[in-house]
C-alpha positions as CSV (number, residue, x, y, z in Angstrom):
1,E,124.7,106.1,181.1
2,E,127.9,106.2,181.2
3,T,128.8,105.4,177.2
4,E,125.8,107.5,176.1
5,L,127.7,110.2,178.4
6,R,131.0,110.0,176.3
7,A,129.6,110.0,173.4
8,M,128.1,113.5,174.3
9,D,131.8,115.0,174.4
10,G,130.0,118.2,173.2
11,S,131.5,118.2,170.1
12,S,129.3,120.2,167.3
13,E,129.5,117.0,164.8
14,A,125.9,115.9,165.7
15,A,124.2,119.5,164.9
16,A,126.5,119.7,161.6
17,A,125.2,116.4,160.5
18,A,121.8,117.1,161.7
19,E,122.0,120.4,159.8
20,D,123.2,118.5,156.6
21,A,120.4,116.3,156.8
22,A,117.9,119.0,157.0
23,Q,119.2,121.2,154.6
24,L,119.3,117.2,152.0
25,L,116.0,116.6,153.1
26,A,114.8,120.4,152.0
27,R,116.7,120.1,148.5
28,I,115.1,116.5,147.9
29,G,111.3,118.2,148.6
30,E,112.1,121.1,146.0
31,R,113.2,118.4,143.6
32,A,110.6,116.7,144.2
33,E,108.2,119.1,143.6
34,R,109.7,120.6,140.4
35,Y,109.8,116.8,139.3
36,A,106.3,116.3,139.3
37,R,105.3,120.0,137.9
38,L,107.7,118.9,134.8
39,K,105.9,115.6,135.0
40,V,102.2,117.3,135.0
41,A,103.7,119.8,132.3
42,S,105.1,117.2,130.4
43,M,101.5,115.6,130.3
44,V,99.8,118.2,129.4
45,L,101.9,119.1,126.2
46,R,101.9,116.1,125.0
47,R,98.0,115.5,125.2
48,E,97.7,119.5,123.6
49,I,100.4,117.7,120.7
50,D,98.3,115.0,120.3
51,R,95.4,117.2,119.9
52,Y,97.0,119.1,117.4
53,R,98.1,116.4,115.4
54,E,94.5,114.8,115.7
55,E,93.2,118.2,114.1
56,N,95.6,118.6,111.5
57,Q,97.6,116.0,110.6
58,A,94.7,113.0,110.9
59,P,93.2,114.1,108.0
60,I,96.3,114.0,105.9
61,L,97.2,110.2,107.5
62,T,93.6,108.8,106.5
63,V,93.9,109.9,102.9
64,A,97.2,109.0,102.7
65,S,96.7,105.8,104.2
66,G,93.9,105.2,101.6
67,I,96.5,105.9,98.8
68,F,99.3,104.3,100.3
69,Q,97.1,101.0,100.4
70,R,95.7,101.8,96.4
71,L,99.9,102.7,95.7
72,T,101.2,99.3,97.5
73,C,98.7,97.5,96.0
74,G,97.4,96.0,99.3
75,S,100.5,95.3,100.7
76,F,99.8,97.8,103.5
77,D,96.3,98.6,105.1
78,A,96.7,101.8,106.9
79,L,99.3,104.2,108.4
80,T,99.4,105.1,111.7
81,T,102.1,107.1,113.8
82,D,103.6,105.8,117.4
83,Y,106.8,106.9,119.0
84,S,109.8,106.4,118.7
85,D,112.2,105.8,121.8
86,S,113.6,108.7,121.5
87,D,110.1,110.0,122.0
88,E,109.9,111.6,118.7
89,P,106.6,110.8,116.7
90,V,107.2,108.2,113.7
91,L,105.7,107.0,111.0
92,I,104.3,103.2,110.7
93,G,103.0,101.3,108.2
94,V,100.0,98.6,108.7
95,R,100.2,95.3,107.1
96,P,96.5,93.6,106.5
97,T,98.5,91.1,108.9
98,G,98.3,94.0,111.9
99,D,101.8,94.1,111.6
100,H,103.8,97.4,112.0
101,V,106.4,98.5,109.5
102,R,108.9,101.6,110.7
103,V,109.6,103.4,107.3
104,E,113.1,102.3,107.8
105,G,111.8,98.4,107.8
106,M,110.1,99.4,104.4
107,S,111.7,98.5,100.9
108,D,112.6,101.3,98.2
109,G,109.6,101.2,96.5
110,S,107.6,101.0,99.6
111,R,109.1,104.0,101.0
112,D,108.5,106.3,97.5
113,Q,105.1,104.6,97.5
114,L,104.5,106.6,101.1
115,Y,106.0,109.8,100.2
116,L,104.3,110.3,97.0
117,A,100.8,109.5,99.3
118,L,102.0,111.7,101.7
119,R,102.5,114.0,98.5
120,L,99.1,113.6,97.2
121,A,97.1,113.7,100.5
122,S,98.6,116.9,101.3
123,L,98.1,118.0,98.0
124,E,94.6,117.6,98.3
125,R,93.8,118.8,101.1
126,Y,96.1,121.9,100.6
127,L,93.3,121.7,97.2
128,D,90.3,121.8,99.3
129,A,90.8,125.0,100.5
130,N,93.0,126.9,97.7
131,E,93.4,127.4,94.0
132,P,94.2,124.3,92.1
133,M,98.5,124.5,91.0
134,P,99.8,122.2,88.8
135,F,101.5,118.8,90.1
136,I,104.8,118.1,88.4
137,V,106.6,114.8,88.5
138,D,109.5,113.5,87.2
139,D,110.6,109.8,86.6
140,I,108.0,109.3,90.4
141,L,107.7,105.4,89.5
142,I,111.2,104.3,89.0
143,K,110.9,101.5,91.7
144,F,107.6,100.8,91.2
145,D,107.0,97.7,90.0
146,D,103.8,97.9,86.7
147,E,101.1,96.9,88.8
148,R,102.3,99.4,91.6
149,G,102.6,101.9,88.6
150,R,99.6,101.6,87.3
151,A,98.4,102.3,90.4
152,A,100.1,105.3,91.5
153,L,99.3,106.8,87.4
154,E,95.1,106.0,88.7
155,A,95.9,107.6,91.9
156,L,97.4,110.3,89.7
157,H,94.7,110.2,87.0
158,E,92.0,111.2,89.7
159,L,94.0,113.8,91.1
160,S,93.6,115.1,87.5
161,R,90.7,115.8,88.1
162,R,91.1,118.8,90.4
163,T,94.3,119.8,89.3
164,Q,96.1,119.8,86.3
165,V,99.2,116.4,86.3
166,I,102.2,116.9,84.3
167,F,104.6,113.9,84.2
168,F,107.6,113.3,83.2
169,T,109.1,109.6,82.2
170,H,112.1,108.4,79.9
171,H,110.7,104.9,80.5
172,E,108.4,103.9,77.5
173,H,106.5,101.2,79.4
174,L,105.2,103.1,81.8
175,T,103.5,105.2,79.0
176,Q,102.1,102.4,77.8
177,I,100.8,101.3,80.6
178,A,98.9,105.0,80.8
179,Q,97.6,104.7,77.6
180,E,96.2,101.1,78.8
181,A,94.9,102.7,82.1
182,L,93.8,105.8,81.0
183,S,92.3,105.4,77.9
184,G,89.2,107.6,77.6
185,G,91.2,111.0,76.4
186,D,92.0,111.6,80.0
187,M,95.9,111.8,78.9
188,T,97.6,113.7,76.2
189,L,101.3,112.2,75.9
190,H,104.3,114.6,74.3
191,R,106.9,113.0,73.0
192,L,109.9,115.3,73.3
193,G,112.9,115.4,70.6
194,N,116.1,113.8,71.1
C-alpha cells in the first residue's frame, strides 16, 4: 500500500496520459470511419467503372477480339482487360493455350495488328450509328508477314462493304497479295508516278 501511495504522488502525468490516450483513440476511430467510407466509395466507383466499361467497351472489345484473332492468323484467340499493379486497366491478348500476354509482351507486328483490330472495331461501331466516312491508311502492313497481310487486306475488304477504304503502299508484294485475295473487281489499283 505504501508503494501504491508513493506512486500516487499527486502529479498530473497520469491524467495527461489518460487524456492523450483518449484523444488518440478518438483520432483512430475517426480515421477508421473515414477509411471505411473511402473503401466503400472506392468499391462503388470501381463497380460503376466496370459497368460503364462493360456497356461501352465490351462491344468494341468483342469485335476487336474477332478481328485480332483473324489478323494474327490464330496466334491470339481473344482480347480481354485486367488491372495493372497500379490499378490501371490494361489490355491483354489471350493465346489459344489460355496464356495472357500484355501489350508490351507482344511483338511489334502483333501490336500493329492489335492497333488495327481496335481501329476497325471502333470504326464498325461508329458506322452502326453514323454515316459512312472513308477509311484511309498508309503502309499499315509494314510489320505484317504475307499471311497476316492477306488477313488484314481481307478485313479491309469486308470493311469496304460499309465504307470506302483507301489503302496506300509502296510495297509491290502487297499489291500482288491484294490482287490475289480480292479478286472479283472489288479493288481498284492506282499506280502513282514517280
